[in-house]
C-alpha positions as protocol buffer text, in pm:
chain_id: "A"
residue {
  index: 1
  type: MET
  ca { x: -16609 y: 18929 z: -5834 }
}
residue {
  index: 2
  type: PRO
  ca { x: -16304 y: 19120 z: -5944 }
}
residue {
  index: 3
  type: PRO
  ca { x: -15990 y: 18915 z: -6029 }
}
residue {
  index: 4
  type: PRO
  ca { x: -15708 y: 18909 z: -5773 }
}
residue {
  index: 5
  type: LEU
  ca { x: -15435 y: 19162 z: -5812 }
}
residue {
  index: 6
  type: VAL
  ca { x: -15099 y: 19023 z: -5932 }
}
residue {
  index: 7
  type: MET
  ca { x: -14792 y: 19232 z: -5864 }
}
residue {
  index: 8
  type: SER
  ca { x: -14541 y: 19209 z: -6144 }
}
residue {
  index: 9
  type: THR
  ca { x: -14177 y: 19201 z: -6046 }
}
residue {
  index: 10
  type: GLY
  ca { x: -14054 y: 19252 z: -6396 }
}
residue {
  index: 11
  type: PHE
  ca { x: -13875 y: 18908 z: -6396 }
}
residue {
  index: 12
  type: ALA
  ca { x: -13982 y: 18569 z: -6521 }
}
residue {
  index: 13
  type: GLY
  ca { x: -14101 y: 18345 z: -6238 }
}
residue {
  index: 14
  type: GLY
  ca { x: -14142 y: 18637 z: -6004 }
}
residue {
  index: 15
  type: ILE
  ca { x: -13793 y: 18608 z: -5843 }
}
residue {
  index: 16
  type: SER
  ca { x: -13510 y: 18840 z: -5924 }
}
residue {
  index: 17
  type: PRO
  ca { x: -13158 y: 18702 z: -6011 }
}
residue {
  index: 18
  type: ALA
  ca { x: -13011 y: 18857 z: -5695 }
}
residue {
  index: 19
  type: ALA
  ca { x: -13267 y: 18681 z: -5473 }
}
residue {
  index: 20
  type: ARG
  ca { x: -13214 y: 18354 z: -5654 }
}
residue {
  index: 21
  type: THR
  ca { x: -12836 y: 18380 z: -5600 }
}
residue {
  index: 22
  type: ARG
  ca { x: -12882 y: 18450 z: -5226 }
}
residue {
  index: 23
  type: ARG
  ca { x: -13118 y: 18150 z: -5188 }
}
residue {
  index: 24
  type: LEU
  ca { x: -12875 y: 17919 z: -5371 }
}
residue {
  index: 25
  type: GLY
  ca { x: -12587 y: 18035 z: -5151 }
}
residue {
  index: 26
  type: THR
  ca { x: -12794 y: 17965 z: -4839 }
}
residue {
  index: 27
  type: LEU
  ca { x: -12871 y: 17611 z: -4955 }
}
residue {
  index: 28
  type: ILE
  ca { x: -12505 y: 17539 z: -5032 }
}
residue {
  index: 29
  type: HIS
  ca { x: -12399 y: 17673 z: -4691 }
}
residue {
  index: 30
  type: MET
  ca { x: -12657 y: 17458 z: -4509 }
}
residue {
  index: 31
  type: SER
  ca { x: -12589 y: 17133 z: -4699 }
}
residue {
  index: 32
  type: PRO
  ca { x: -12363 y: 16889 z: -4505 }
}
residue {
  index: 33
  type: ALA
  ca { x: -12016 y: 16816 z: -4645 }
}
residue {
  index: 34
  type: ARG
  ca { x: -11980 y: 16482 z: -4820 }
}
residue {
  index: 35
  type: PRO
  ca { x: -11741 y: 16239 z: -4657 }
}
residue {
  index: 36
  type: ASP
  ca { x: -11430 y: 16168 z: -4861 }
}
residue {
  index: 37
  type: SER
  ca { x: -11478 y: 15821 z: -5001 }
}
residue {
  index: 38
  type: ARG
  ca { x: -11118 y: 15791 z: -5131 }
}
residue {
  index: 39
  type: PRO
  ca { x: -10867 y: 15601 z: -4914 }
}
residue {
  index: 40
  type: SER
  ca { x: -10631 y: 15824 z: -4727 }
}
residue {
  index: 41
  type: GLY
  ca { x: -10326 y: 15610 z: -4807 }
}
residue {
  index: 42
  type: ARG
  ca { x: -9987 y: 15699 z: -4665 }
}
residue {
  index: 43
  type: SER
  ca { x: -9920 y: 16037 z: -4516 }
}
residue {
  index: 44
  type: ARG
  ca { x: -9679 y: 16275 z: -4679 }
}
residue {
  index: 45
  type: SER
  ca { x: -9410 y: 16193 z: -4423 }
}
residue {
  index: 46
  type: ASP
  ca { x: -9439 y: 15819 z: -4503 }
}
residue {
  index: 47
  type: ARG
  ca { x: -9398 y: 15859 z: -4876 }
}
residue {
  index: 48
  type: PRO
  ca { x: -9054 y: 15773 z: -5016 }
}
residue {
  index: 49
  type: ARG
  ca { x: -8838 y: 16073 z: -5085 }
}
residue {
  index: 50
  type: VAL
  ca { x: -8661 y: 16111 z: -5415 }
}
residue {
  index: 51
  type: ASP
  ca { x: -8297 y: 16211 z: -5417 }
}
residue {
  index: 52
  type: PRO
  ca { x: -8279 y: 16550 z: -5593 }
}
residue {
  index: 53
  type: ASP
  ca { x: -7956 y: 16443 z: -5761 }
}
residue {
  index: 54
  type: GLY
  ca { x: -8134 y: 16138 z: -5904 }
}
residue {
  index: 55
  type: ALA
  ca { x: -7893 y: 15877 z: -5766 }
}
residue {
  index: 56
  type: ALA
  ca { x: -7749 y: 15751 z: -5441 }
}
residue {
  index: 57
  type: ALA
  ca { x: -7403 y: 15852 z: -5331 }
}
residue {
  index: 58
  type: ALA
  ca { x: -7143 y: 15668 z: -5537 }
}
residue {
  index: 59
  type: ALA
  ca { x: -6892 y: 15438 z: -5375 }
}
residue {
  index: 60
  type: PRO
  ca { x: -6547 y: 15587 z: -5321 }
}
residue {
  index: 61
  type: ALA
  ca { x: -6337 y: 15549 z: -5636 }
}
residue {
  index: 62
  type: GLU
  ca { x: -6009 y: 15355 z: -5624 }
}
residue {
  index: 63
  type: ILE
  ca { x: -5728 y: 15394 z: -5875 }
}
residue {
  index: 64
  type: VAL
  ca { x: -5488 y: 15099 z: -5849 }
}
residue {
  index: 65
  type: LEU
  ca { x: -5130 y: 15209 z: -5920 }
}
residue {
  index: 66
  type: ALA
  ca { x: -4931 y: 14896 z: -5827 }
}
residue {
  index: 67
  type: ASP
  ca { x: -5021 y: 14530 z: -5780 }
}
residue {
  index: 68
  type: ASN
  ca { x: -4798 y: 14274 z: -5608 }
}
residue {
  index: 69
  type: ARG
  ca { x: -4855 y: 13953 z: -5807 }
}
residue {
  index: 70
  type: LYS
  ca { x: -4533 y: 13803 z: -5673 }
}
residue {
  index: 71
  type: ALA
  ca { x: -4669 y: 13813 z: -5317 }
}
residue {
  index: 72
  type: ARG
  ca { x: -4990 y: 13637 z: -5423 }
}
residue {
  index: 73
  type: PHE
  ca { x: -4783 y: 13365 z: -5588 }
}
residue {
  index: 74
  type: ASN
  ca { x: -4539 y: 13312 z: -5300 }
}
residue {
  index: 75
  type: TYR
  ca { x: -4783 y: 13353 z: -5009 }
}
residue {
  index: 76
  type: ALA
  ca { x: -5123 y: 13232 z: -4899 }
}
residue {
  index: 77
  type: ILE
  ca { x: -5315 y: 13544 z: -4794 }
}
residue {
  index: 78
  type: ASP
  ca { x: -5535 y: 13482 z: -4490 }
}
residue {
  index: 79
  type: ARG
  ca { x: -5646 y: 13837 z: -4411 }
}
residue {
  index: 80
  type: LYS
  ca { x: -5634 y: 14182 z: -4571 }
}
residue {
  index: 81
  type: LEU
  ca { x: -5646 y: 14531 z: -4426 }
}
residue {
  index: 82
  type: GLU
  ca { x: -5614 y: 14886 z: -4551 }
}
residue {
  index: 83
  type: ALA
  ca { x: -5354 y: 15133 z: -4426 }
}
residue {
  index: 84
  type: GLY
  ca { x: -5271 y: 15492 z: -4508 }
}
residue {
  index: 85
  type: LEU
  ca { x: -4921 y: 15576 z: -4626 }
}
residue {
  index: 86
  type: ALA
  ca { x: -4710 y: 15881 z: -4538 }
}
residue {
  index: 87
  type: LEU
  ca { x: -4540 y: 16007 z: -4855 }
}
residue {
  index: 88
  type: THR
  ca { x: -4337 y: 16312 z: -4956 }
}
residue {
  index: 89
  type: GLY
  ca { x: -4427 y: 16541 z: -5244 }
}
residue {
  index: 90
  type: THR
  ca { x: -4200 y: 16376 z: -5502 }
}
residue {
  index: 91
  type: GLU
  ca { x: -4309 y: 16031 z: -5388 }
}
residue {
  index: 92
  type: ILE
  ca { x: -4674 y: 16118 z: -5446 }
}
residue {
  index: 93
  type: LYS
  ca { x: -4591 y: 16237 z: -5798 }
}
residue {
  index: 94
  type: SER
  ca { x: -4404 y: 15914 z: -5877 }
}
residue {
  index: 95
  type: VAL
  ca { x: -4680 y: 15700 z: -5727 }
}
residue {
  index: 96
  type: ARG
  ca { x: -4945 y: 15874 z: -5938 }
}
residue {
  index: 97
  type: ALA
  ca { x: -4727 y: 15817 z: -6244 }
}
residue {
  index: 98
  type: GLY
  ca { x: -4725 y: 15442 z: -6168 }
}
residue {
  index: 99
  type: ARG
  ca { x: -4354 y: 15423 z: -6093 }
}
residue {
  index: 100
  type: THR
  ca { x: -4380 y: 15192 z: -5792 }
}
residue {
  index: 101
  type: ASN
  ca { x: -4264 y: 14833 z: -5735 }
}
residue {
  index: 102
  type: LEU
  ca { x: -4410 y: 14632 z: -5446 }
}
residue {
  index: 103
  type: SER
  ca { x: -4259 y: 14292 z: -5530 }
}
residue {
  index: 104
  type: ASP
  ca { x: -3981 y: 14299 z: -5266 }
}
residue {
  index: 105
  type: GLY
  ca { x: -4169 y: 14498 z: -5004 }
}
residue {
  index: 106
  type: TYR
  ca { x: -4280 y: 14395 z: -4657 }
}
residue {
  index: 107
  type: ALA
  ca { x: -4418 y: 14561 z: -4344 }
}
residue {
  index: 108
  type: ARG
  ca { x: -4281 y: 14550 z: -3991 }
}
residue {
  index: 109
  type: ILE
  ca { x: -4397 y: 14673 z: -3650 }
}
residue {
  index: 110
  type: ASP
  ca { x: -4126 y: 14868 z: -3469 }
}
residue {
  index: 111
  type: ARG
  ca { x: -4182 y: 15032 z: -3127 }
}
residue {
  index: 112
  type: GLY
  ca { x: -4556 y: 15046 z: -3170 }
}
residue {
  index: 113
  type: GLU
  ca { x: -4546 y: 15187 z: -3523 }
}
residue {
  index: 114
  type: ALA
  ca { x: -4597 y: 15013 z: -3857 }
}
residue {
  index: 115
  type: TRP
  ca { x: -4346 y: 15071 z: -4137 }
}
residue {
  index: 116
  type: LEU
  ca { x: -4343 y: 14972 z: -4502 }
}
residue {
  index: 117
  type: ARG
  ca { x: -3995 y: 14868 z: -4611 }
}
residue {
  index: 118
  type: ASN
  ca { x: -3814 y: 14790 z: -4935 }
}
residue {
  index: 119
  type: VAL
  ca { x: -4090 y: 14925 z: -5161 }
}
residue {
  index: 120
  type: HIS
  ca { x: -3931 y: 15100 z: -5458 }
}
residue {
  index: 121
  type: ILE
  ca { x: -4076 y: 15437 z: -5555 }
}
residue {
  index: 122
  type: ALA
  ca { x: -3868 y: 15583 z: -5838 }
}
residue {
  index: 123
  type: PRO
  ca { x: -3723 y: 15934 z: -5801 }
}
residue {
  index: 124
  type: TRP
  ca { x: -3923 y: 16209 z: -5968 }
}
residue {
  index: 125
  type: GLN
  ca { x: -3742 y: 16321 z: -6283 }
}
residue {
  index: 126
  type: ASN
  ca { x: -3874 y: 16677 z: -6278 }
}
residue {
  index: 127
  type: ALA
  ca { x: -3783 y: 16744 z: -5915 }
}
residue {
  index: 128
  type: SER
  ca { x: -3646 y: 17095 z: -5972 }
}
residue {
  index: 129
  type: GLY
  ca { x: -3693 y: 17288 z: -5648 }
}
residue {
  index: 130
  type: TRP
  ca { x: -3787 y: 16968 z: -5462 }
}
residue {
  index: 131
  type: THR
  ca { x: -3569 y: 16753 z: -5239 }
}
residue {
  index: 132
  type: ASP
  ca { x: -3568 y: 16414 z: -5406 }
}
residue {
  index: 133
  type: HIS
  ca { x: -3634 y: 16102 z: -5202 }
}
residue {
  index: 134
  type: ASP
  ca { x: -3458 y: 15774 z: -5134 }
}
residue {
  index: 135
  type: PRO
  ca { x: -3641 y: 15516 z: -5353 }
}
residue {
  index: 136
  type: THR
  ca { x: -3652 y: 15240 z: -5088 }
}
residue {
  index: 137
  type: ARG
  ca { x: -3665 y: 15437 z: -4764 }
}
residue {
  index: 138
  type: PRO
  ca { x: -3892 y: 15309 z: -4481 }
}
residue {
  index: 139
  type: ARG
  ca { x: -4236 y: 15472 z: -4502 }
}
residue {
  index: 140
  type: LYS
  ca { x: -4478 y: 15500 z: -4211 }
}
residue {
  index: 141
  type: LEU
  ca { x: -4808 y: 15313 z: -4234 }
}
residue {
  index: 142
  type: LEU
  ca { x: -5107 y: 15493 z: -4083 }
}
residue {
  index: 143
  type: LEU
  ca { x: -5301 y: 15247 z: -3867 }
}
residue {
  index: 144
  type: HIS
  ca { x: -5501 y: 15263 z: -3543 }
}
residue {
  index: 145
  type: ARG
  ca { x: -5341 y: 15135 z: -3224 }
}
residue {
  index: 146
  type: GLY
  ca { x: -5584 y: 14845 z: -3204 }
}
residue {
  index: 147
  type: GLU
  ca { x: -5497 y: 14738 z: -3557 }
}
residue {
  index: 148
  type: ILE
  ca { x: -5125 y: 14754 z: -3480 }
}
residue {
  index: 149
  type: ALA
  ca { x: -5169 y: 14549 z: -3162 }
}
residue {
  index: 150
  type: SER
  ca { x: -5362 y: 14285 z: -3359 }
}
residue {
  index: 151
  type: LEU
  ca { x: -5086 y: 14267 z: -3620 }
}
residue {
  index: 152
  type: VAL
  ca { x: -4817 y: 14231 z: -3352 }
}
residue {
  index: 153
  type: GLY
  ca { x: -4997 y: 13929 z: -3208 }
}
residue {
  index: 154
  type: ALA
  ca { x: -5051 y: 13768 z: -3549 }
}
residue {
  index: 155
  type: VAL
  ca { x: -4688 y: 13811 z: -3653 }
}
residue {
  index: 156
  type: ALA
  ca { x: -4529 y: 13711 z: -3322 }
}
residue {
  index: 157
  type: GLN
  ca { x: -4757 y: 13424 z: -3218 }
}
residue {
  index: 158
  type: GLN
  ca { x: -4895 y: 13281 z: -3542 }
}
residue {
  index: 159
  type: GLY
  ca { x: -4597 y: 13325 z: -3771 }
}
residue {
  index: 160
  type: TYR
  ca { x: -4756 y: 13556 z: -4025 }
}
residue {
  index: 161
  type: THR
  ca { x: -4569 y: 13788 z: -4262 }
}
residue {
  index: 162
  type: LEU
  ca { x: -4699 y: 14132 z: -4358 }
}
residue {
  index: 163
  type: VAL
  ca { x: -4676 y: 14196 z: -4730 }
}
residue {
  index: 164
  type: PRO
  ca { x: -4809 y: 14484 z: -4944 }
}
residue {
  index: 165
  type: LEU
  ca { x: -5062 y: 14361 z: -5201 }
}
residue {
  index: 166
  type: ARG
  ca { x: -5178 y: 14681 z: -5370 }
}
residue {
  index: 167
  type: LEU
  ca { x: -5098 y: 15050 z: -5376 }
}
residue {
  index: 168
  type: TYR
  ca { x: -5387 y: 15272 z: -5482 }
}
residue {
  index: 169
  type: ILE
  ca { x: -5542 y: 15616 z: -5457 }
}
residue {
  index: 170
  type: LYS
  ca { x: -5874 y: 15635 z: -5270 }
}
residue {
  index: 171
  type: ASN
  ca { x: -6056 y: 15969 z: -5253 }
}
residue {
  index: 172
  type: GLY
  ca { x: -5729 y: 16144 z: -5338 }
}
residue {
  index: 173
  type: VAL
  ca { x: -5529 y: 15970 z: -5060 }
}
residue {
  index: 174
  type: ALA
  ca { x: -5257 y: 15705 z: -5102 }
}
residue {
  index: 175
  type: LYS
  ca { x: -5353 y: 15368 z: -4951 }
}
residue {
  index: 176
  type: VAL
  ca { x: -5182 y: 15030 z: -4916 }
}
residue {
  index: 177
  type: GLU
  ca { x: -5360 y: 14696 z: -4895 }
}
residue {
  index: 178
  type: LEU
  ca { x: -5164 y: 14473 z: -4657 }
}
residue {
  index: 179
  type: GLY
  ca { x: -5193 y: 14097 z: -4639 }
}
residue {
  index: 180
  type: LEU
  ca { x: -5135 y: 13868 z: -4341 }
}
residue {
  index: 181
  type: ALA
  ca { x: -4961 y: 13588 z: -4525 }
}
residue {
  index: 182
  type: LYS
  ca { x: -4783 y: 13257 z: -4485 }
}
residue {
  index: 183
  type: GLY
  ca { x: -4536 y: 13118 z: -4736 }
}
residue {
  index: 184
  type: LYS
  ca { x: -4670 y: 12858 z: -4978 }
}
residue {
  index: 185
  type: ARG
  ca { x: -4516 y: 12516 z: -5003 }
}
residue {
  index: 186
  type: ARG
  ca { x: -4359 y: 12405 z: -5329 }
}
residue {
  index: 187
  type: TYR
  ca { x: -4660 y: 12186 z: -5406 }
}
residue {
  index: 188
  type: ASP
  ca { x: -4894 y: 12483 z: -5356 }
}
residue {
  index: 189
  type: LYS
  ca { x: -4689 y: 12690 z: -5601 }
}
residue {
  index: 190
  type: ARG
  ca { x: -4699 y: 12415 z: -5863 }
}
residue {
  index: 191
  type: GLN
  ca { x: -5074 y: 12389 z: -5816 }
}
residue {
  index: 192
  type: ALA
  ca { x: -5110 y: 12765 z: -5856 }
}
residue {
  index: 193
  type: ILE
  ca { x: -4911 y: 12753 z: -6182 }
}
residue {
  index: 194
  type: LYS
  ca { x: -5129 y: 12467 z: -6310 }
}
residue {
  index: 195
  type: GLU
  ca { x: -5450 y: 12654 z: -6229 }
}
residue {
  index: 196
  type: ARG
  ca { x: -5320 y: 12969 z: -6394 }
}
residue {
  index: 197
  type: GLU
  ca { x: -5227 y: 12783 z: -6714 }
}
residue {
  index: 198
  type: THR
  ca { x: -5565 y: 12608 z: -6722 }
}
residue {
  index: 199
  type: ARG
  ca { x: -5743 y: 12940 z: -6682 }
}
residue {
  index: 200
  type: ARG
  ca { x: -5541 y: 13093 z: -6966 }
}
residue {
  index: 201
  type: GLU
  ca { x: -5617 y: 12798 z: -7196 }
}
residue {
  index: 202
  type: MET
  ca { x: -5991 y: 12831 z: -7120 }
}
residue {
  index: 203
  type: GLU
  ca { x: -5985 y: 13205 z: -7191 }
}
residue {
  index: 204
  type: ALA
  ca { x: -5797 y: 13149 z: -7519 }
}
residue {
  index: 205
  type: ALA
  ca { x: -6046 y: 12881 z: -7625 }
}
residue {
  index: 206
  type: ILE
  ca { x: -6340 y: 13113 z: -7550 }
}
residue {
  index: 207
  type: LYS
  ca { x: -6182 y: 13393 z: -7754 }
}
residue {
  index: 208
  type: ARG
  ca { x: -6124 y: 13160 z: -8050 }
}
residue {
  index: 209
  type: ARG
  ca { x: -6483 y: 13038 z: -8033 }
}
residue {
  index: 210
  type: VAL
  ca { x: -6623 y: 13390 z: -8014 }
}
residue {
  index: 211
  type: GLY
  ca { x: -6401 y: 13502 z: -8302 }
}
residue {
  index: 212
  type: ARG
  ca { x: -6535 y: 13228 z: -8533 }
}
residue {
  index: 213
  type: GLY
  ca { x: -6892 y: 13338 z: -8476 }
}
residue {
  index: 214
  type: PRO
  ca { x: -7206 y: 13121 z: -8458 }
}
residue {
  index: 215
  type: GLY
  ca { x: -7252 y: 12829 z: -8695 }
}
residue {
  index: 216
  type: ARG
  ca { x: -6883 y: 12791 z: -8783 }
}
residue {
  index: 217
  type: SER
  ca { x: -6664 y: 12501 z: -8679 }
}
residue {
  index: 218
  type: GLU
  ca { x: -6295 y: 12440 z: -8685 }
}
residue {
  index: 219
  type: ALA
  ca { x: -6150 y: 12306 z: -9012 }
}
């Protein structure tokens, strides 16, 4: 019996590379997709966003130009509020130069408007071409009507005095911190002096101790 005829394709295994590639592509197309076993986690919208600048917005900067220590000594401050201050060009220059004295100042409500009185802002020395100002002229405080009405009631009914505590620049604008205050009794002033002296003695003792360094004692 003659042997069976075998047709040679010219390739090992009898399958050409092109046919093998087509068969492999068919198997891949027919195989089902594997389910994703990894947890989905939070969606893109739920992920925290990073500030491109790398930091949150900074708090508005304040530059204190005058501080009324006399008012804090003579008065008990019950409440504080911030007010804008209307100034002329030469006054702004003097304020920025630190030539302001709040110690004798006070605020008063007159015909529905708030005014800062008796605050000394020195004349600007280089005021060539500018109209110089009166150092202690009344200056308008910029407050809302509701704030002014509240101050009128506190001053008229509860016997408060309005005193300027600080003058500062905030975001390039002049501001005044006002205090609703009542005069201290003589005993309260003596107590304040005693507390201040005690605090100074404690600070001096700490400085001496730090200056000696560790392991050293007084002679």
